[in-house]
N, C-alpha and C positions, 0 to 999 in steps of 0.2 A: 444583469445577474439576478437570480432568484433571492428571494429574500431569508437571507442567512447574516448569523452575526460577524462581527469583524474578526475573530480569531479563525472560523470556518472560511471567510472571504479571504484573509491571507494565506491559508492553506493553500486554497485554489490558485492565488497569484503565484505562489511558490512554485507549483507544479506546472505552472501554465508555461510549458517550453517545449519545442519541437522535439527535442531530443529525448525527453521522458516519453512522449507520445510513441517515438520510434522504438523504444526499449520496450514499452508495454506491447506494442505490435509485434515486435520479435519475440516475446514471451509467447503470445497467441499462436504464433506460426511455428515455433519450435517444439511446443508441448502440444499442438493440436486443441489446445483449451480454447474456449470462446470469449472468455470473460479475464482480464487482468487489471490490477489497480496498485497503485500507490496508496497506501492508507496510511494518515496520520493518526496515530494512537497516543492520546493523551492520557491522563488517569483516569478520566471518566469517560473520554470521547473517542469514537471511530469516524473519522472524517475522509471521504474520498478526495484524496488531494489531485489525481488525473486518473482517468480510466480508458481501456479499450474494451469496448462491448461490442462483440460480434453475434451475441446470443440474446439480444435484449432482455438481460438480466434487470435492466432499468435503473443502475446508480449512473449518476453523473457527478462531475467534480462539485464539491460542496455538500453533497449528500450525506447523511449520518445514518449510522445503523446502532442500534443500543450495543453499547461495548460488551456486556456480558452475554450477548447473543453471539457473539464471534469467538472463532478460535484464536484470532489476533491478541485477546486480552490473555489467553493462555501464553502466548508467544511473549507479551511484553513481561508477564511476569518470569517466565523461564529464560528469556533470551535465548531459545533454540527453535530451529525451523521445525516445520512440519510438512511432511509430504506424504499424500494418500493416493495410490493407484486406485482403488476401487473400494469405496468406503463399506458396501454392503458386504464385501469379502474380507474386511478387515474388523476382527474381533475386537480390536482396540477403538474403532470408530464407528462400527456400525449402530450402536445405541447412544452415540453422542447426540445431542440436542440440536446442535449447528448445523451438520449436513440436512438432518429431517426438516429444520425450519426453512432453510434455504435451497432444498432439493437438488444437492451437488452429488456426483459420485466420484470427481476425482478434484484434488487441492493440494496446492500449494502454497505456502507463505514462508517468507524470508525475511529474517529481522534487517532493519537498515539502520545501520549505525553511523552517525556523522563523525566528522573528521576529528571531532574533539571527543568521541568515544560515546556520546550520548545517543540514547534509543529515540530515534524519529517516530517510527512505524513500522510497516510492511510493505514487502512486494509480493501480492497474492495474486492466485490465478484459481478458477473454478471451471467446472464443467458438468454437465449433466450425464456425461459419458465417462466411463473409466477412461483412463490415460497411463499409459507406461511412463512414470516420474520418476519411480525411485530406483534409479541407477547412479553409480558414480558420477557418469559424465553429464547426466541430465541435471542432477544436484548441483554440480560444480558451474554448470552454464547459468543456472538459475542464481547462485550466489555472486557469479560474475555479473549478472545484471544488477542485482540488489547492490552491489558495489559500486557500479557506474551512478546508479540513482544516488546513492549516497554522496560521491563526489558531486554530482550536478547541485544537488541540495545544499551541500555545505558551502560549496562557491556562491550560491545565490544569497543564502543566509549572512555571509561574511561581507557580500555587497548590501546588505540591509535590503532585501527584496521584500521582507515582510516585516509588519509593524504591529500586530496584535499584542496586547497586554500579555506579558508571560511567554512572547515569541522568543525563540532560541537564537542566539548569537553566538559567535564564536568566542567572544570574551565571557559569556554567561550572563549578560546584560541583555536587557531589551533591546532588540534590533533598531537601528535607525530606519525610518521610512526612505525609501528611493523616491527620487522625485519623478513625477510623470507615470507612474504607475497607476493605471486604471483598467477596469474591465469593462467593456461595452455593456 
């Protein structure tokens, strides 16, 4: 594993399951978007928990983005999802720094709320081409995927799959490390 701190390492371990990878692949397939990720959003950090990257965006699990450079930071503050079909055609987003910085034209990000109601992060997807995302059916599908991810993460946290200081646990106490968890 690349050189990352314990909190980022635990985030990667938490998301390192086939079910989450399958959900991210399904997000890409259903939306036509080339990149999807589960991002852990802490007060000052954006960490890729797991990714599906079909467009060589370049992020891998454990990689970090500057939190203030992301729309996910705004989602953490507001608790509301963001769905953008075509950045250049959307008056609310065409001058926003994030799409310009990362070069995307379509974007979706759904809050991931754990079983205890706490905010974990987001299920997000991007693509350099416009995509039809802002329909009731697509938004419901994306929200359903975020709920599935939340269920998986909540179960793994309850089992103590992560052990970083400040890690989330069901009872609000630091999680107990699971035995034998290691990344090659």
